[in-house]
C-alpha positions as CSV (number, residue, x, y, z in Angstrom):
1,M,-74.9,-6.8,189.7
2,R,-78.0,-4.7,190.9
3,R,-80.1,-7.5,189.0
4,A,-79.0,-10.8,190.2
5,K,-81.4,-13.0,187.8
6,C,-80.1,-11.7,185.3
7,E,-76.5,-12.5,186.0
8,I,-74.5,-15.5,184.1
9,T,-71.8,-16.9,185.3
10,D,-71.4,-20.3,183.7
11,E,-67.7,-19.8,182.3
12,R,-69.4,-21.3,179.2
13,E,-72.1,-18.8,178.5
14,I,-69.6,-16.0,178.8
15,K,-67.8,-17.1,176.6
16,R,-70.6,-18.3,173.5
17,I,-71.4,-14.1,173.7
18,L,-68.4,-12.7,173.4
19,N,-67.3,-15.4,170.3
20,T,-71.2,-14.4,168.7
21,A,-71.3,-10.9,169.3
22,T,-69.4,-9.1,166.7
23,V,-69.1,-5.4,167.3
24,G,-67.5,-3.9,171.0
25,R,-67.1,-0.6,172.7
26,I,-64.0,0.8,173.8
27,A,-64.1,3.2,176.4
28,T,-61.4,5.8,176.6
29,I,-60.3,7.6,179.7
30,G,-59.8,11.3,177.0
31,S,-57.7,14.0,177.8
32,D,-60.1,16.7,178.8
33,G,-61.0,13.5,181.7
34,Y,-64.1,12.1,179.5
35,P,-65.2,8.7,178.3
36,Y,-64.4,8.7,174.3
37,V,-66.6,5.5,173.4
38,T,-65.5,3.8,169.8
39,P,-66.8,0.7,168.2
40,V,-64.8,-2.0,167.1
41,N,-64.7,-5.1,165.5
42,F,-63.3,-7.6,168.0
43,V,-61.8,-11.1,169.6
44,F,-61.5,-13.1,172.6
45,H,-58.9,-15.1,172.0
46,E,-57.0,-16.3,175.1
47,G,-58.6,-14.7,177.5
48,A,-58.2,-10.9,176.8
49,V,-61.1,-8.8,173.6
50,F,-58.1,-7.9,170.9
51,F,-58.7,-6.0,168.1
52,H,-57.3,-3.9,165.3
53,S,-57.3,0.4,164.6
54,A,-55.3,2.5,162.4
55,L,-51.9,3.5,164.1
56,A,-53.0,6.9,165.1
57,G,-56.6,8.6,167.1
58,E,-57.5,9.5,169.8
59,K,-57.8,5.8,171.5
60,L,-54.7,5.4,171.2
61,D,-53.7,8.6,172.3
62,N,-55.8,7.0,175.6
63,I,-54.4,4.1,175.5
64,A,-51.0,5.8,176.1
65,R,-51.6,8.4,178.3
66,D,-53.8,6.0,180.6
67,S,-54.1,1.6,179.9
68,R,-57.8,2.1,182.3
69,V,-60.8,1.5,179.5
70,C,-64.3,-0.2,180.4
71,F,-65.4,-2.6,177.2
72,E,-68.8,-3.3,176.0
73,M,-70.3,-6.0,174.0
74,D,-74.2,-7.4,173.5
75,I,-76.1,-9.3,171.5
76,P,-79.6,-7.7,171.0
77,L,-82.6,-9.4,171.0
78,A,-86.1,-9.0,170.3
79,Y,-87.9,-6.0,171.2
80,L,-91.1,-6.2,173.4
81,E,-92.5,-2.8,171.3
82,V,-95.6,-1.7,173.4
83,S,-98.3,-3.6,171.5
84,F,-96.8,-6.4,174.1
85,N,-97.7,-5.2,177.5
86,P,-101.6,-5.5,178.3
87,E,-100.9,-1.5,180.2
88,K,-100.4,-0.9,176.5
89,N,-97.9,2.0,178.5
90,P,-94.8,3.1,176.7
91,C,-92.5,2.8,179.5
92,R,-93.2,-0.7,179.5
93,A,-91.4,-1.3,176.1
94,H,-88.7,-3.8,176.7
95,Q,-85.1,-4.9,174.7
96,F,-83.8,-8.7,175.2
97,Y,-80.5,-8.5,175.2
98,H,-77.2,-10.6,176.5
99,S,-74.0,-7.9,177.1
100,V,-70.7,-8.7,179.0
101,V,-68.5,-5.9,179.9
102,I,-65.0,-5.9,181.1
103,R,-63.6,-3.7,183.1
104,G,-59.4,-4.3,182.4
105,K,-56.4,-2.4,180.8
106,A,-55.4,-2.2,177.1
107,R,-51.3,-2.4,176.0
108,I,-50.6,-2.2,172.1
109,I,-49.2,-6.0,171.1
110,D,-45.5,-5.1,170.0
111,N,-45.2,-9.2,169.5
112,G,-45.2,-9.5,165.5
113,E,-46.4,-13.3,165.9
114,L,-48.9,-13.0,168.5
115,K,-50.4,-9.7,166.4
116,T,-50.8,-12.2,163.6
117,Q,-52.3,-14.6,165.1
118,V,-54.9,-11.7,166.7
119,L,-55.5,-10.6,163.2
120,N,-55.9,-14.4,161.6
121,A,-58.2,-15.2,164.5
122,L,-60.5,-11.9,164.6
123,V,-60.9,-12.3,160.4
124,G,-61.3,-16.1,161.2
125,K,-64.7,-14.9,163.7
126,H,-66.2,-12.2,161.4
127,E,-65.7,-14.7,157.8
128,G,-67.6,-17.6,159.2
129,K,-67.0,-20.0,157.2
130,R,-65.9,-18.6,153.8
131,V,-62.5,-19.3,152.9
132,F,-59.4,-16.1,153.1
133,Q,-56.1,-16.0,152.5
134,P,-54.9,-15.8,155.9
135,V,-52.6,-12.8,156.9
136,T,-48.6,-13.6,157.4
137,E,-46.1,-10.1,158.3
138,N,-45.7,-9.8,154.3
139,S,-49.5,-9.6,154.1
140,S,-50.7,-5.5,152.5
141,D,-51.5,-3.5,155.5
142,Y,-49.8,-5.6,157.8
143,D,-47.7,-3.0,158.8
144,R,-50.4,-0.4,159.0
145,C,-52.4,-1.5,161.9
146,C,-51.6,-2.2,165.1
147,V,-53.8,-4.5,167.8
148,V,-54.3,-3.8,170.6
149,E,-55.6,-6.3,174.2
150,V,-57.7,-5.8,176.6
151,K,-56.9,-7.4,179.9
152,P,-59.5,-8.5,182.1
153,E,-59.8,-7.2,185.5
154,R,-63.0,-7.6,186.3
155,M,-65.4,-9.9,183.8
156,T,-69.3,-8.8,183.9
157,A,-72.1,-10.8,182.4
158,K,-76.0,-11.0,181.8
159,S,-78.6,-11.9,180.0
160,D,-81.9,-9.6,180.2
161,L,-84.8,-12.0,179.9
162,G,-87.9,-11.5,181.6
163,Q,-86.0,-13.3,184.6
164,G,-88.2,-11.5,187.9
165,K,-91.5,-12.5,185.6
166,S,-93.7,-15.0,186.2
167,Q,-93.4,-18.1,184.8
168,E,-97.2,-16.8,183.0
169,Y,-95.5,-14.2,181.6
170,R,-92.5,-15.2,180.1
171,R,-95.3,-18.4,178.0
172,L,-97.2,-15.7,177.3
173,I,-94.3,-13.4,175.7
174,A,-93.1,-16.6,174.1
175,E,-96.3,-16.9,172.1
176,R,-96.5,-13.9,171.1
177,L,-93.1,-14.0,170.3
178,A,-93.3,-17.4,168.1
179,K,-96.9,-15.5,166.6
180,R,-94.3,-12.0,165.9
181,G,-91.9,-14.8,164.6
182,L,-89.1,-12.7,163.2
183,P,-85.3,-14.5,163.5
184,V,-84.2,-12.7,166.3
185,D,-87.1,-13.4,168.3
186,L,-87.6,-17.0,167.5
187,E,-83.3,-17.0,168.9
188,T,-85.2,-14.8,172.2
189,I,-87.5,-18.0,172.3
190,R,-84.4,-20.3,172.0
191,A,-82.6,-18.0,174.7
192,M,-85.2,-17.9,177.3
193,G,-85.2,-21.8,178.0
194,D,-87.1,-24.5,179.7
195,E,-89.3,-21.7,181.8
196,T,-91.6,-20.8,178.7
197,S,-93.0,-24.5,177.7
C-alpha cells in the first residue's frame, strides 16, 4: 500500500468496516476482457463476503467463465470542501473514508443450509433491529435467487483520516467539522480519535 499510514491491519477494525458498510462493488472479468462492476448488498460471514443475486445475468456469466474477482466496500466520512483549505485550492478538496478491497475467487453456493444461513445474515445486517420473518427453503422467492461467496485470497483495508497531516492541521479540521456539525462530521471526528484533542 502506497500510503502506509492509512493502512489498517487490526482485524477487529477491518471486520467493523465490513459489518458497517452496506453496499459493496463486485468486479468480474467480462467476456470482452474489460472489468464489469456491479453494486450489491453484502454480508461478511464466517470469513467470506456473500451477496445474493438473480439466477442469471452478466456477473454470474463472468464468474462461471473466470472466478477471479475483486470486491470493494467503503464508508464515506466527511467531505472537506474547498473552503477547508486556507488557499481555497480546488485541488485540495478531499474525502475522508474507510475502505476494504478483497481479491479472491467467487462461487455460487449450492448448499441449501449455507444459502439459508447467509440469506438470514444478509437480511439481519440490513434490517438491523427490525424484526423479520426468518428465511427458510420454503420462503417465497428462495428458489429465484442465488447466493455468491467471495473467498478472500488477499484483503487490504485503509482509512483516510488525514494521518499524514500534522497534529495541528488535524485538530483544526476536527474543529471545523464540529462547527459544521453534520452527522457524518461527528462520526469523522470520532474516527480521527485522540490525536485531534
